[in-house]
FIGUFI-844912 format. One record per residue (C-alpha): z, y, x; residue in three letters. Coordinates in steps of 0.5 Angstrom, whole numbers, plus 500, padded with zeros to 3 digits. Example, Ala and Ser with C-alpha at 12.3 -4.5 7.8 and 13.67 -1.06 7.14 Angstrom:
BEGIN
{Z=516&Y=491&X=525&resn=ALA}
{Z=514&Y=498&X=527&resn=SER}
***
This chain:
BEGIN
{Z=421&Y=119&X=418&resn=MET}
{Z=414&Y=117&X=416&resn=CYS}
{Z=408&Y=119&X=421&resn=ASN}
{Z=403&Y=122&X=416&resn=THR}
{Z=399&Y=125&X=422&resn=GLY}
{Z=396&Y=132&X=421&resn=THR}
{Z=394&Y=134&X=414&resn=LEU}
{Z=390&Y=140&X=412&resn=SER}
{Z=391&Y=144&X=405&resn=PRO}
{Z=383&Y=145&X=405&resn=VAL}
{Z=379&Y=139&X=402&resn=PRO}
{Z=372&Y=141&X=405&resn=HIS}
{Z=372&Y=141&X=413&resn=SER}
{Z=367&Y=140&X=418&resn=GLU}
{Z=368&Y=133&X=418&resn=GLY}
{Z=365&Y=132&X=411&resn=ILE}
{Z=360&Y=137&X=412&resn=ILE}
{Z=357&Y=133&X=419&resn=MET}
{Z=357&Y=127&X=415&resn=LYS}
{Z=353&Y=130&X=410&resn=ILE}
{Z=348&Y=133&X=415&resn=VAL}
{Z=348&Y=126&X=418&resn=SER}
{Z=347&Y=122&X=412&resn=GLU}
{Z=341&Y=128&X=410&resn=ILE}
{Z=338&Y=127&X=416&resn=THR}
{Z=337&Y=120&X=416&resn=THR}
{Z=335&Y=120&X=409&resn=PHE}
{Z=330&Y=125&X=411&resn=LEU}
{Z=327&Y=121&X=417&resn=ILE}
{Z=326&Y=115&X=412&resn=LEU}
{Z=323&Y=119&X=407&resn=LEU}
{Z=318&Y=122&X=412&resn=ALA}
{Z=316&Y=115&X=414&resn=ILE}
{Z=316&Y=113&X=407&resn=LEU}
{Z=311&Y=118&X=406&resn=LEU}
{Z=307&Y=117&X=412&resn=MET}
{Z=306&Y=110&X=410&resn=PHE}
{Z=304&Y=112&X=403&resn=ASN}
{Z=299&Y=116&X=406&resn=GLN}
{Z=295&Y=111&X=409&resn=CYS}
{Z=289&Y=108&X=406&resn=GLY}
{Z=289&Y=113&X=401&resn=GLN}
{Z=282&Y=116&X=399&resn=ARG}
{Z=281&Y=123&X=396&resn=GLY}
{Z=283&Y=130&X=398&resn=PRO}
{Z=288&Y=130&X=404&resn=GLU}
{Z=295&Y=132&X=401&resn=LYS}
{Z=299&Y=137&X=405&resn=GLU}
{Z=305&Y=134&X=409&resn=PHE}
{Z=311&Y=138&X=409&resn=LYS}
{Z=316&Y=137&X=415&resn=PRO}
{Z=323&Y=135&X=413&resn=PRO}
{Z=325&Y=142&X=416&resn=SER}
{Z=322&Y=145&X=410&resn=GLU}
{Z=327&Y=142&X=405&resn=TYR}
{Z=333&Y=140&X=409&resn=LYS}
{Z=337&Y=146&X=407&resn=GLU}
{Z=336&Y=145&X=399&resn=SER}
{Z=338&Y=138&X=400&resn=LEU}
{Z=344&Y=140&X=404&resn=ILE}
{Z=346&Y=145&X=399&resn=LYS}
{Z=345&Y=140&X=393&resn=ALA}
{Z=350&Y=135&X=397&resn=ASN}
{Z=355&Y=141&X=398&resn=GLN}
{Z=355&Y=142&X=391&resn=GLU}
{Z=356&Y=134&X=389&resn=ALA}
{Z=362&Y=134&X=394&resn=VAL}
{Z=365&Y=140&X=391&resn=LYS}
{Z=364&Y=137&X=384&resn=GLU}
{Z=367&Y=131&X=386&resn=GLU}
{Z=373&Y=135&X=389&resn=SER}
{Z=374&Y=138&X=383&resn=GLY}
{Z=374&Y=132&X=379&resn=GLN}
{Z=379&Y=129&X=384&resn=ILE}
{Z=383&Y=136&X=383&resn=ASP}
{Z=383&Y=135&X=376&resn=GLU}
{Z=386&Y=128&X=376&resn=TYR}
{Z=391&Y=130&X=380&resn=ILE}
{Z=393&Y=136&X=376&resn=ARG}
{Z=393&Y=131&X=369&resn=ARG}
{Z=397&Y=126&X=373&resn=HIS}
{Z=402&Y=131&X=376&resn=ASN}
{Z=401&Y=128&X=383&resn=LEU}
{Z=404&Y=132&X=389&resn=ASN}
{Z=399&Y=130&X=394&resn=MET}
{Z=397&Y=133&X=401&resn=GLU}
{Z=389&Y=133&X=403&resn=THR}
{Z=387&Y=131&X=410&resn=THR}
{Z=381&Y=134&X=413&resn=SER}
{Z=376&Y=129&X=411&resn=THR}
{Z=378&Y=130&X=403&resn=GLY}
{Z=383&Y=124&X=402&resn=ILE}
{Z=389&Y=126&X=398&resn=ARG}
{Z=395&Y=122&X=399&resn=MET}
{Z=402&Y=122&X=397&resn=MET}
{Z=408&Y=117&X=400&resn=ILE}
{Z=412&Y=114&X=394&resn=ILE}
{Z=417&Y=111&X=398&resn=LYS}
{Z=418&Y=111&X=406&resn=HIS}
{Z=418&Y=105&X=410&resn=GLY}
{Z=422&Y=104&X=416&resn=ILE}
{Z=417&Y=099&X=420&resn=GLY}
{Z=413&Y=101&X=425&resn=PRO}
{Z=407&Y=106&X=425&resn=ALA}
{Z=400&Y=103&X=424&resn=SER}
{Z=395&Y=103&X=430&resn=GLN}
{Z=388&Y=101&X=431&resn=PRO}
{Z=387&Y=094&X=433&resn=GLY}
{Z=393&Y=092&X=429&resn=MET}
{Z=392&Y=087&X=423&resn=THR}
{Z=395&Y=090&X=417&resn=VAL}
{Z=397&Y=086&X=410&resn=LYS}
{Z=397&Y=091&X=404&resn=LEU}
{Z=398&Y=090&X=397&resn=SER}
{Z=394&Y=094&X=392&resn=TYR}
{Z=391&Y=096&X=386&resn=THR}
{Z=385&Y=100&X=386&resn=MET}
{Z=382&Y=104&X=380&resn=THR}
{Z=377&Y=109&X=378&resn=LEU}
{Z=379&Y=116&X=376&resn=LEU}
{Z=378&Y=114&X=369&resn=THR}
{Z=384&Y=109&X=370&resn=GLY}
{Z=379&Y=103&X=370&resn=ASP}
{Z=382&Y=098&X=375&resn=THR}
{Z=377&Y=095&X=379&resn=VAL}
{Z=381&Y=090&X=384&resn=TYR}
{Z=388&Y=088&X=385&resn=THR}
{Z=392&Y=084&X=390&resn=ALA}
{Z=395&Y=080&X=384&resn=LEU}
{Z=388&Y=078&X=382&resn=LYS}
{Z=384&Y=078&X=389&resn=ASP}
{Z=389&Y=077&X=394&resn=GLY}
{Z=392&Y=082&X=399&resn=PRO}
{Z=388&Y=086&X=403&resn=LEU}
{Z=388&Y=084&X=410&resn=ILE}
{Z=384&Y=087&X=416&resn=PHE}
{Z=384&Y=089&X=423&resn=GLU}
{Z=384&Y=097&X=424&resn=ILE}
{Z=378&Y=100&X=427&resn=GLY}
{Z=374&Y=094&X=426&resn=LYS}
{Z=370&Y=097&X=420&resn=GLY}
{Z=372&Y=091&X=415&resn=GLN}
{Z=374&Y=096&X=410&resn=VAL}
{Z=371&Y=103&X=407&resn=ILE}
{Z=372&Y=109&X=412&resn=THR}
{Z=377&Y=112&X=408&resn=GLY}
{Z=382&Y=106&X=407&resn=LEU}
{Z=381&Y=106&X=415&resn=GLU}
{Z=383&Y=113&X=416&resn=GLU}
{Z=389&Y=113&X=411&resn=ALA}
{Z=392&Y=107&X=413&resn=ILE}
{Z=393&Y=110&X=420&resn=LEU}
{Z=397&Y=115&X=417&resn=LEU}
{Z=402&Y=110&X=414&resn=LEU}
{Z=407&Y=105&X=417&resn=ARG}
{Z=410&Y=098&X=415&resn=VAL}
{Z=414&Y=099&X=408&resn=GLY}
{Z=410&Y=105&X=406&resn=ASP}
{Z=408&Y=105&X=398&resn=HIS}
{Z=403&Y=111&X=398&resn=ALA}
{Z=398&Y=113&X=393&resn=LYS}
{Z=391&Y=115&X=396&resn=ILE}
{Z=385&Y=118&X=393&resn=ILE}
{Z=379&Y=117&X=397&resn=ILE}
{Z=372&Y=121&X=395&resn=PRO}
{Z=366&Y=117&X=395&resn=SER}
{Z=363&Y=119&X=401&resn=HIS}
{Z=369&Y=115&X=405&resn=LEU}
{Z=368&Y=110&X=400&resn=ALA}
{Z=362&Y=106&X=397&resn=PHE}
{Z=358&Y=112&X=397&resn=GLY}
{Z=351&Y=113&X=393&resn=LEU}
{Z=350&Y=106&X=391&resn=ILE}
{Z=357&Y=103&X=389&resn=GLY}
{Z=359&Y=096&X=391&resn=ASP}
{Z=354&Y=093&X=387&resn=GLN}
{Z=360&Y=089&X=383&resn=LYS}
{Z=365&Y=093&X=380&resn=LYS}
{Z=365&Y=100&X=383&resn=ILE}
{Z=359&Y=105&X=380&resn=ARG}
{Z=355&Y=110&X=385&resn=HIS}
{Z=359&Y=116&X=387&resn=LYS}
{Z=366&Y=113&X=385&resn=ALA}
{Z=372&Y=116&X=388&resn=SER}
{Z=377&Y=111&X=389&resn=LEU}
{Z=385&Y=111&X=387&resn=VAL}
{Z=389&Y=106&X=391&resn=TYR}
{Z=396&Y=105&X=390&resn=ASP}
{Z=398&Y=101&X=396&resn=ILE}
{Z=404&Y=098&X=399&resn=GLU}
{Z=404&Y=097&X=406&resn=PHE}
{Z=407&Y=089&X=407&resn=ILE}
{Z=406&Y=088&X=414&resn=SER}
{Z=402&Y=089&X=421&resn=MET}
{Z=401&Y=084&X=427&resn=TYR}
***
């Protein structure tokens, strides 16, 4: 039997919203600092400075709409490919294709994964065949947050398909190589070993 953790049919949760609010708050603080430096040394009429609280709500709403749109794109991908996936509380979609019989993954353990990573468009960006297997210690932040979360729901020997939304992947800027900004990632993973 596979240890898949607690899954929820709701793709939007407090965890996603809290992460978005945290990212927006950081952005707003950086924006306020940038605006302060921009005002230094300028001559002419003084411009009115709006505190972040005046536009925070509109940014939160814009982010929520972006998450909703991305979730719709993921749902459309699942529908097109006739996949039967479950959704975690943070929005990761996953399905176990083949159940393994090895031990369940645990934080602090090192795992080795064979994988193919594609975009929702079907474009392959990285594979174990070309780039080597993924080897990382769970819980050390050596891979994207979504993969850390998903691997904790698997056991050695599992073969799974996992879709990770951009806020748990490479976010607003991508990986600066092959993954574009705000890209959802589709992983086809074989959990080879853990030590």
